[in-house]
N, C-alpha and C positions, 0 to 999 in steps of 0.2 A: 499615550494609546498605543496598543499593537494595531499593528495592520491587519486587516481582513484577509486570509488567504483562500476561505470559502465559504460562500453564501447562499443560501436558496429560499425564497419567497413563494408561499403558496403554492409551491411547487407539487404535481404529481407525478407520481412513478410508476411507469406500464412496464408487465414483461408481455412481450408481444402485444394482443388488446385486452391483458387482463388490467385491469387498474390496482396495485399491489400497496402503493403507499399514498394519501391523500394528505394537502395543507401539510407539507413538509415544510417547517420555517426552520433555518439550520445557519449559524454562525460559529466560522473557526478561524481564531487568531494566529498569526506567525509564533511559532515555538510551542504551542499545544500538543500535549499528545492526547487523543480520546477514541475510545473504545465504541465501536456499534455493536450492540449484542441484538439477539433476537434468535426464537428457533427458525430449523431449517422451513423456506416458504413464506419469510416472514416479508420477505423484502430487501434484505441486507445485502446481496449480489447485486440485485437490480441495482439498487442506490450507485454500488459502488462502482456497475458498469455505464450508469448516466454520469458519473463525476469523469470516467476516463474517454468518454465519447464512444462508447460501445452501443448504447444506446440514448435514444434520442429524449430530448426534455422537450414534451409535448405541451404541457401548461404549467405557468408560472415561468419565473424568472432565475438563475442563478448565475455566478460568476466564480471560477475557480482558475487561483493562478494568472488573473488578468484575462481570461478568455471568458465570453460568454455564453453558457451552455446552452440558454434558448437559441442563441444566432447563430451555434456553430456550424460551419460548413465542413462538407466531408474534405476537403483540401487542406482544414487548420487542423485537422485529429494529430496528423504526426507531430506538429508543432507542440500542441496543446501536451502531448507522451511525452516530450521532451523535457516539459518543466515539470513533471510526474514523477516518481518514483514508482513502481509497480511491484508489488509482490504478491504472487498468487501462491495457493497453496501446494499445487501440484509444482512447484518450481519453473516447468516449462524450459529446461535445460535443452541443447541441443547434442544428443547423445552420441553425433559424429566427431566431433570435437571433443578438443580439452577443456580447462577452466579456462586458461589463458585466452583459446581461439574463441570461449565462449563470449566473453567479454570486449573481449576486437572487433568481433562480427557487428557488436552494439554498435561500438563506437563508428564502426566504417560507417554503419547504416543512417548514423545520424549528423554524418560529414567530417569527421576526423581524416588527417590525411600523413600528418608525421609519425612515423613509427615510432621513433624515440619518446613521445610526447605519449603516444597509446600506450606505450610498455610502462611508462611511469605513472599514468595513473591508474591501469589494471593494478599495477603492484600498490598503490597506496589506497585504493578501496579494498583489495586483499586483506591487507594489513590490518583495515578498520573492524574487520570480520573474523581476524585470526586464521586466516586460510593462505597467507601467502606462500607457504612453502606446501602448498598443494595444487598450484598452477597447471602442472604436468600433467594431471592426474585426468582420467576421463571419469565423465556424471557418474557411471554404473559402479565406480572404482570407490565411489564415496558414501559415506552414511546419509539417512534422509537431513538429519540437520547438518551436516558438512555440505550438504545438495543446497539448503534452505539458507544457509551463509553466504553460498557464493551467488544466489539469487536475489539476497539482499546487496551484494556488493554490486551486482548487473545494476541494481536498482538507484545505485548511489553515483552512477558514472556521469550522467551529464548534471552534477552536481542540484538535483530538483530542487524546486521550493516547497514540496508535498510529496510525500511518502504515504500510498495509498495501499496498506498490507487487506489482502482478503484471507483471513484465515491462515493466515500463516502456519500456525502450528497443527493445523487440523489434521496434518499425517503424520504426526512426531509423538513418541512415548512422553508422560509427563516431565523426566528427567530434562529430554535433548529441549523439550516446550523451556522449561527454564533457560536453559544456556542461549537458545535463539530471541526470548524475551531479553535478556541481560544484554546481547549486543544492539536489538531496538534500542532500550534504554539507553545505552552508552551514546545512541548516534543521536536520540533526543536532546540529550545534554549538552551538546554541541551547536542546538540550536533549530534542529532541523524538526519541522511540523508531521505529526504522525496522527492517521486515523487508520485503526485497524478494526476490520469486523471479527469476529471472534463467538462462540460459544463455549470458551474454554474459561469457567466460571473461578476454577480454583487462581489461573493464571493473575485473574482481576483483582482477587483479592489477598495475593502476593504483589502484585505491581498496579496501586491502585492509582486511576485518573481520572479523569472525566469521562462518565459513561451514559451513550444514548441509548434507547432501546427503541427495537420495532417492534410492534406486538397490534393486530386488530386493525391493521390498514394505518396505523398511526407511528409518528416518530416523537419521542419525547425523553427529558432527561432524567436520568435515576440517579437518588442521591444513595450513596452508599453509606453501609454501616458496619463497624468493626463485629468479625465474627458472625456473620450473618450471611445468607445468599444473597444476590442481585435481583 
């Protein structure tokens, strides 16, 4: 039996005071790659934010990487996020420092002290995403695809149990998107669990994995068929 890494039972997902998803039941096991699809405003991002503690789980129960979402305290959120790798659509890199210093900033913020260990870890994650020769570059010197690769490397720094990727190819052209997906696929093949919100149906057909859809205030699984839309 695979270990359950994310579980929601009868969860209600709110965006401010608006109920956007109701009766959400979801289980994701260790080692799975799962897509979360749906139109803008369907609740994808609100669900993602609930999973990393940006929005509270008001009703229902949920657990993620051994944290209870419905009992989550403010002071526990940083510890939850250390066990998650979060990849955003807009990269969220610090523009006043180079790639190496961006990643070092995260390690120092999460309690790393040893300079040599930090350097070794940074080069390790950059090599996983093919960016080991760009550590001295500033974010504005990189293409969008390169910035997203750095963002994925950043998400790997603390060896997360689960990677939450919220529209990671949303700002990228199709060819660059495929490159980023290949990076995520390789990371998944090392045993990492990934939940990826996306609206890029071409990618879903090219890289078929289990797919969940937000629509009409509900979350349900969809069965992919060859050569057809989802």
